[in-house]
N, C-alpha and C positions, 0 to 999 in steps of 0.2 A: 256588674250585678250586685255585688256587696254594697257599693256606695248607694245604689238605688234603694236597697232594702233598709239601709241606715236612715235614709231620708224619709222613707215611708213610716218607719218606726217613730221618727221624731214627730211626724204629723199625726199618726194614729198609733200610739204606743202598744195597743193590743192587736195590731193587724196580724201578726204571725199566729197568735192564739186563735183568732177568728178563722184564719185560713185552715189551720190544722183541725179545728173543731168541725168545720163544715166537711172537710175531707173525711174525717172519721165517721161522721154521720152517714155520708154517702157510702163509705166502705161497709158499715154495719148493715145498711139497707140492702146492699148488693149481696152480702153473705147470708142474710136471714130472710130475704123477700119470699113471700109477702109478710111484712112485719109491722106491728103497731108501734106507736111512739113510746109507750111504757117500756117495752122490751129494749128498744134502742137506748132509752134514758138509763135503764138499769145497767146495760152492758158498758156504757161510757161513763157512768158515775155522774150524770147530769140530771138536772131537774126536768120533769116533763114539760114545764113551761118553757124552759130553755130549748128543748128539742122541738117543741111546737113552733117556736119562733124561727128556728133554723130550717125546719122542713117546709114551712110556709114559704120562706124565701127561696128554697131550692125548687119548689114547685113553680114559683113565678119565673124562675130562670129556665124552666123546661127540663130540669134534670131528673125529676121524679114525678110519678103519678101517685096520688093518694086516693085509694078506693075504700069501700066499707070493709073489705077483707084485709086491708093492710097497704103498706107502701112498697113500691118497687121502682127500679131505675128505668128511665126511658132510654132509647138508643143513644141520645145525646149524653145522658148521664153516664152510661157505660163507657162511652168514648172519653168523656172528661175524666172519669176516675182512672182509667188506664193511662192517659197521657199525664195526669197530675202526679202519679205515684213517684216517678223519678225526681220531679221537682220537690216534692215533699221530703224525700230522702236527703236531697242536697240542702234544703232550707234548714233542716233540723240536724245537720252535721252527721248523718249516717254515712260513713265511708264504706267502700266496697268490703273492707275487712269486717266491719261491724255488721253489715248486711249478711255476709257469709256466716259469721258466728251465730247470729240470731237464727238463721235458717237451719244451721247444723243442730242447734239446741232445741228448735221447735218453739221459739218464743217470739213475742212481738218485736222486741228491740234489744240490742246490745250496745252499750256505750263503753268504749275502750280508751283509757287514759295512758299516756306514755309511762314507760318504766316498769319496774318489778318491785312490788311492795316488800318482798322478802329482803331486798337490799336497799331500798330507797324509801325513807319515811315520808317524803313529800308526796308520794302517790296517794296517801290517805287524804291529803288536802285537795288534790285534784279531783278525787272521787266525790268529796264533799261538795265541791263547787258544781260538779255535774249533777249531783242529786238535787241541789238547790234549784238549778235551772230547770230540771225536769219537773220538779214539783210545781214550780211557777207556771210551767206550760200546761200541766195536766189537771191541777186542782181547779175545780169550778169556783166561781165567786159564791159567797154565802157560806153555809155551814158544811164542814167536813170532819169526819172522825178518822184519825190516822192511828193505826195500831203499830206499835214499835216493839221489836224484839231486842234483846240485849246482845252482848258480845263486844269484843275489842274493836272490830272494824266498824260496826254500826255506831259505837260510841265515838269513834274517831271522826266519822263523817258528820255526826250531829253538830259538832262545833261550827260547821260552815253554813248552817241555815241562816237566812237573813230576815230582818224585819219586813222586807219587801213582800214576803209570802203572806203576811197578815193584812196587806192592803186589800180592802173590800172583802176580806174572808174572815170567818169565825172558825178557827182551827182548834180542835180538841185532840190532844195527844194522849193515848192510853197505852199502858204496858200490855203486851200480849201474853204474859205469863207471870207467875210468881217468882220468888227467888229460886236460884238453881245452884247454890253453893259457890257462886262467883263472888269476886270482890264487889263491893257496893258500887264502885264507879262504873261497872259495865253491866249491871243488872237492868232489866227492862224498865223498872220504875224510874231509875236514875236517868236513863237515856231519854225516856219520854219527857221527863221533867226538863232535861237539858234542851231538847228540841223546842219545847214550848217557850222556854226562856229566850233562846236565840232568835225566835221569830217575833219577839216583842209582844205582840198581841195574842199569841197562842195561849191556850189553857191546858192544864194537865190534871188528870184524875188518876190516882194510884190504885194498885191492886196489891194490898198488903197481905199476901198469903204465901205459905210455902208452896213450891210447885207440886209437890206430891203429898196429898192427904187422902184418907180413905173416903169412899163414897158416902159413908154414914156421916163423917165429919163435914164433908162438903154440903150435904143436905142441910145440916144445922147452920153452917156458915152462910148459906144463901138466904137464910131468913133475915140476915142483916141487910138493910136497905142499901147501904153504900157498896157492899160487896156485890149484891145482886145487880145494881146499876152498872158497876164496873164490868161485870161479865157480859151484860147486855150491850154495852158500848163496843166491846170486842167483836161480838157477832153481828153488829150493825155497821161495821167499819166501811169507809169508802176507799181506804188505801192501807196497805201493809208494807212495812219496811223491815226486812230481816237479813240476817247473814247466813252463810253456809259454813259449817264447821268441819274440820278434819276429824275423823273418827277417833284417832289416838289422842288428840288434844282434848276433845269433848268428853271422852270417857274418864279422863283424869279430872277434868273440871267438875264433872258430875259425881265424882267420888265413888265410881263403880268398884266393886270388889275384884280381887285378883282373878278369880275364876271367870267372871264375866268379861274382864279385859282380855283374858287368854282366849276365850271363845270368840270374841269379836275379831281378834287377830287371825285366828284359825279360819274363820268364815270369810276373811278378806274384806272386812268393813273399811271403807275409805272416807265415808261422809256421814255427817249427822246434821239433821235439820228437823225442828219441831219435835224432838224426842225420838225420831226415827234414825236408825243406823242402816246405811245402804252399802252394798259392795259396788265394784266398778261398773257392773252392768245394770245397776239400779235396783237390784233385788233386795228386798227387805231382809235384814239380818236380825235386827232386834228393835223392839219398840219399848220406850220408857213411858209409862202412863204419866200424864201431866195435866195440870189445870190450866186452862187458857185456850188460846187459838190452836186448832188442830190442822194438820196438813190438808185434810179433806175439806176444810172450810174455805180454803183459798179460792176454789172455783167460784164462790159466790161474791168475791171481792172484786170490784171494778178494776182497781190498779194495784199491782204487786211489784215491789222493787226488791231484788236480791242483790246484796252487796258482798262481793268476795273477790280477792285479788292475790297475786303472788303465784309464782310457778308452783309452789308447794300446794296450792289450792286447786290446781287444774283437775286432778282426779276427782276431788270432792264435787266440783262444779258439774262435771259430766255425769257423775252418779246421781246427784240430786235432780238434775234437769230432766231425767226420765219421768219425774213426777210433778214438775213445775207446771202451773196452769199457763195456757197460751198467752194470757195478758201480762205475763211477767216481763219486766225490763231488768236486764242484768247490767250492773255497773262493775266493771272489772279493769284489769290492766294488761299491758302487752305480755308480761311474764306468764300470766295464766292463759290468755287468749291464744298465744302462739302455740302452746302445747296442745290446747284443745283442738285447734284447727289442724294440727299435724297428726292428731289421733294418738298422741303419746300420753 
């Protein structure tokens, strides 16, 4: 089977993308029926024109019906979707362990690379390669806005994006927040710029603001055209790439005072993401006001990638995933995934 797929890809390089895209369109129609093209396009991050082309083709195949009130699957379409699901999982390298992890966390997909990042630096390289492949699979042709958060892990995987991603695509990378007291190398602005550079044809627009400013100061700053456009890009993103932090590490990085750190420990905080601190059960312990992308905004983003690995991150992953949107793809390693699946 693998040799057959290799031959098909040589003849039709985008064949796997086409297969997955049509499967996802069928899946969304099944979940939302009766549904219109606009809703499906928004859910998948595709253009309405693209979805129209695919649905017209699916109708010709007898897999869907298109009525004035929306689209729905035919009996043939329902059978095809059910029978295709295992094949799609195999085609896109979802092992049984990855399927179990995604189901346990309530997200669309989990990608697990070998090793434990706490002990093996090469794990970051493997995750970067997986992110690059996933982006090539999911990003539609044409324009896309990708919002990038900072952090050590996200900065590490950024080095592995390739110019292939810019082929037939106009990619704009934007930071999801201002500075957070981190070293310059792992701030959102720097990581977004690095990703744009690695993709060759990608563009970058910065957000040169401290993460925390008063509402009065923000009102004045938003009168600046460049800043207003940067904020607008964030909220109109097609994709988000972010990390998941350990509460103890992130509280120090954010420079929180001794009393706040003590309270976080006493309240059992284990995870930080988007300025939210969560305990092991996913309960909110503390929220740090911030400028930029908010946790609640993720539901509106078609594709979300969470990057976190190492056994020491297992508790943080579990805690955050109580709040992750369904369309999240987690890229992690065996060190974290084994502990998550064992419930430890």
